[in-house]
Backbone bond lengths (Angstrom), bond angles and torsions (degrees), N, CA, C in turn:
res aa  C-N    CA-C-N  psi(-1)  N-CA   C-N-CA  omega(-1)  CA-C   N-CA-C  phi
1 M - - - 1.441 - - 1.444 109.82 -
2 V 1.392 119.09 137.21 1.387 124.14 176.67 1.449 103.82 -88.24
3 L 1.430 120.38 130.54 1.481 125.42 179.31 1.536 103.18 -98.71
4 S 1.206 125.18 -29.69 1.536 124.40 175.84 1.543 110.88 -167.45
5 A 1.206 112.07 168.88 1.513 116.83 -176.58 1.508 106.70 -157.56
6 G 1.321 119.84 163.62 1.291 120.15 175.71 1.623 113.04 156.47
7 E 1.326 112.76 -148.79 1.460 119.39 -174.87 1.524 110.12 -115.11
8 I 1.252 124.05 144.56 1.437 127.03 178.19 1.564 109.63 -137.98
9 G 1.340 115.76 141.10 1.457 119.07 172.35 1.619 107.88 -123.20
10 F 1.262 114.70 140.21 1.509 115.70 -177.47 1.567 110.53 -115.08
11 L 1.295 115.63 151.40 1.463 120.18 177.81 1.613 107.53 -143.68
12 R 1.309 111.02 165.74 1.473 118.19 179.61 1.425 108.21 -97.48
13 E 1.444 115.66 126.15 1.452 122.15 -173.01 1.629 104.60 -136.90
14 A 1.334 114.88 114.71 1.423 123.60 -179.36 1.495 109.45 58.31
15 G 1.333 124.24 43.86 1.375 130.47 178.60 1.629 115.18 75.97
16 R 1.363 115.08 6.41 1.434 116.51 -176.56 1.593 108.30 -127.15
17 W 1.265 119.32 159.94 1.426 122.62 173.61 1.496 108.35 -79.81
18 A 1.312 109.78 140.44 1.541 125.17 173.98 1.465 115.27 -140.30
19 V 1.346 118.39 168.14 1.443 118.42 -175.73 1.621 100.39 -98.15
20 G 1.333 107.63 133.23 1.504 117.56 -177.44 1.522 109.55 -94.49
21 D 1.327 111.59 -51.75 1.436 123.45 -174.67 1.529 107.00 -133.98
22 V 1.319 118.62 140.30 1.538 126.86 177.43 1.477 108.03 -149.19
23 S 1.385 114.69 137.41 1.428 114.92 176.38 1.587 105.33 -140.65
24 N 1.238 113.69 177.46 1.502 119.75 177.94 1.531 107.50 -113.25
25 H 1.379 116.67 24.17 1.392 127.96 177.33 1.532 112.12 -67.23
26 S 1.275 117.30 83.23 1.519 118.82 178.79 1.611 104.65 -138.70
27 T 1.330 116.35 102.20 1.382 118.51 -179.66 1.562 111.13 -71.79
28 G 1.256 121.47 -6.14 1.491 125.84 169.05 1.494 115.10 -75.02
29 Y 1.247 109.26 -50.74 1.549 117.11 -172.81 1.543 111.36 -98.13
30 C 1.294 117.16 -35.21 1.447 124.83 174.42 1.574 111.37 61.08
31 P 1.419 117.06 46.70 1.408 119.50 -174.34 1.524 116.85 -67.93
32 D 1.253 118.50 149.74 1.437 117.46 -175.87 1.559 104.47 -80.81
33 V 1.469 110.75 162.01 1.506 116.33 179.81 1.581 110.62 -60.97
34 S 1.194 115.88 -27.55 1.560 119.62 -178.22 1.498 108.33 -67.26
35 S 1.455 121.66 -4.36 1.421 116.92 177.57 1.541 110.34 -80.22
36 W 1.390 119.78 5.69 1.472 117.68 176.83 1.500 111.64 -54.69
37 S 1.240 123.12 -37.68 1.423 123.07 -171.78 1.473 107.13 -63.72
38 A 1.278 125.59 -35.91 1.396 120.97 177.26 1.460 112.97 -72.75
39 V 1.288 117.74 -34.94 1.510 122.31 172.56 1.491 112.27 -62.16
40 A 1.394 118.01 -44.85 1.395 120.99 177.79 1.544 115.56 -63.84
41 R 1.283 118.79 -34.63 1.415 126.81 173.91 1.576 109.55 -61.00
42 A 1.272 109.35 -55.79 1.564 112.64 -177.70 1.630 110.35 -60.81
43 L 1.288 119.17 -39.54 1.508 115.89 177.41 1.484 112.85 -68.09
44 D 1.357 110.25 -33.22 1.556 115.26 -175.90 1.672 109.62 -70.77
45 D 1.426 109.19 -35.85 1.403 115.93 173.32 1.548 117.33 -57.76
46 V 1.322 116.12 -32.91 1.489 117.10 179.40 1.525 108.45 -105.64
47 E 1.330 115.80 11.00 1.431 120.05 166.93 1.583 115.62 67.85
48 L 1.372 110.41 34.15 1.483 116.30 172.66 1.453 111.61 -91.05
49 G 1.423 113.64 137.76 1.414 118.02 170.96 1.711 109.37 -61.77
50 R 1.253 115.35 150.21 1.423 111.31 -171.75 1.596 104.37 -155.64
51 P 1.430 115.51 159.14 1.410 117.15 173.84 1.600 112.60 -71.64
52 S 1.262 124.19 178.23 1.434 126.49 -178.68 1.493 113.97 -83.94
53 G 1.393 114.44 -8.36 1.454 121.13 179.80 1.521 111.99 -174.29
54 F 1.294 123.94 176.43 1.466 125.14 179.68 1.503 103.17 -52.69
55 T 1.405 111.03 132.78 1.516 115.70 174.12 1.564 107.82 -81.91
56 H 1.375 119.86 -8.22 1.468 123.00 172.26 1.625 101.84 -155.26
57 G 1.280 113.43 101.16 1.413 121.10 173.26 1.462 117.74 -83.93
58 V 1.295 126.35 128.66 1.415 123.97 -177.44 1.463 106.66 -111.22
59 V 1.394 122.62 135.90 1.535 128.55 -179.94 1.477 102.35 -98.28
60 F 1.312 114.97 120.37 1.506 128.50 168.35 1.409 114.50 -102.06
61 R 1.353 119.91 138.68 1.523 123.52 165.94 1.585 104.10 -141.21
62 R 1.314 106.08 156.36 1.523 116.91 173.74 1.532 105.20 -109.61
63 C 1.372 110.46 130.61 1.499 115.37 -174.01 1.662 106.69 -69.87
64 P 1.350 116.89 132.36 1.471 115.70 176.66 1.432 114.82 -68.67
65 D 1.351 115.75 -24.16 1.430 118.03 -176.98 1.574 113.24 -87.02
66 C 1.244 117.56 -55.94 1.595 119.52 -177.06 1.539 111.25 -95.43
67 Q 1.290 115.69 -8.19 1.641 122.22 -178.76 1.334 113.00 68.17
68 E 1.236 123.35 6.38 1.661 125.00 -178.70 1.612 104.06 -76.93
69 H 1.366 103.70 149.00 1.514 112.28 177.11 1.597 108.01 -85.04
70 N 1.300 113.34 143.14 1.504 117.38 -179.10 1.615 107.74 -129.47
71 I 1.307 114.05 147.79 1.418 124.04 161.43 1.501 112.84 -94.06
72 V 1.247 117.59 113.21 1.476 121.74 -177.19 1.467 109.36 -77.81
73 R 1.345 118.81 124.60 1.476 124.45 -179.30 1.608 109.18 -119.51
74 E 1.287 112.10 140.79 1.452 120.62 -179.66 1.571 112.51 45.12
75 E 1.274 110.44 42.43 1.590 120.09 174.23 1.605 105.91 55.50
76 D 1.200 121.04 30.64 1.518 122.48 176.03 1.469 107.02 -99.52
77 F 1.294 113.56 94.03 1.514 126.34 -176.50 1.611 112.87 -78.37
78 V 1.294 116.51 52.54 1.531 120.66 -177.12 1.478 104.29 -124.75
79 C 1.334 116.04 134.09 1.577 119.65 -178.69 1.570 104.51 -66.53
80 V 1.250 112.81 132.15 1.570 121.28 174.02 1.489 109.08 -73.00
81 F 1.240 124.35 -14.71 1.474 124.68 -174.08 1.447 112.07 -97.12
82 C 1.477 119.16 -40.36 1.453 120.23 -178.47 1.553 114.06 -126.68
83 G 1.316 116.80 -8.56 1.407 121.12 175.44 1.566 115.16 85.62
84 S 1.376 114.78 5.96 1.463 117.44 177.90 1.531 106.42 -76.53
85 E 1.393 111.57 162.07 1.374 119.62 -179.78 1.627 112.59 -80.50
86 L 1.280 113.37 133.11 1.510 117.62 -175.26 1.587 106.16 -91.04
87 P 1.306 118.49 149.51 1.370 123.77 171.94 1.375 116.72 -65.47
88 E 1.316 123.97 150.65 1.549 123.99 179.87 1.445 112.98 -88.30
89 V 1.280 119.97 -8.78 1.489 124.98 171.46 1.688 108.27 -99.02
90 W 1.295 110.53 149.67 1.443 122.42 -175.57 1.619 103.62 -62.49
91 N 1.283 119.15 132.19 1.487 117.41 -177.81 1.615 110.78 -145.27
92 V 1.385 116.47 22.13 1.300 116.87 -172.45 1.571 117.10 -71.80
93 D 1.308 112.90 -33.48 1.498 119.74 175.26 1.558 113.01 -88.13
94 P 1.205 116.85 106.44 1.569 118.73 -173.55 1.524 111.69 -56.18
95 A 1.306 118.06 -20.44 1.481 126.16 179.71 1.627 109.45 -76.20
96 A 1.344 112.10 -22.61 1.544 115.51 -174.61 1.522 113.80 -75.90
């Protein structure tokens, strides 16, 4: 099971590798911003310095009408494909 996905950038900090930027921007998995806890645990397990949360969190929603995946921008919960309203809670994984 995939707990999160996205993009990550590393930097050298005090002679060690650390995480500089991290996001949940993955259009394949479309993880919720609440998946940060799984990312934080994984980074802590390998003892990498990290930010306290996603440096760029992406809000994904699946349109209940046309089933397309959307990135919500500026809190505009409207499907860019068909114009339908998008739910305010994450709904990308049909099993969730």
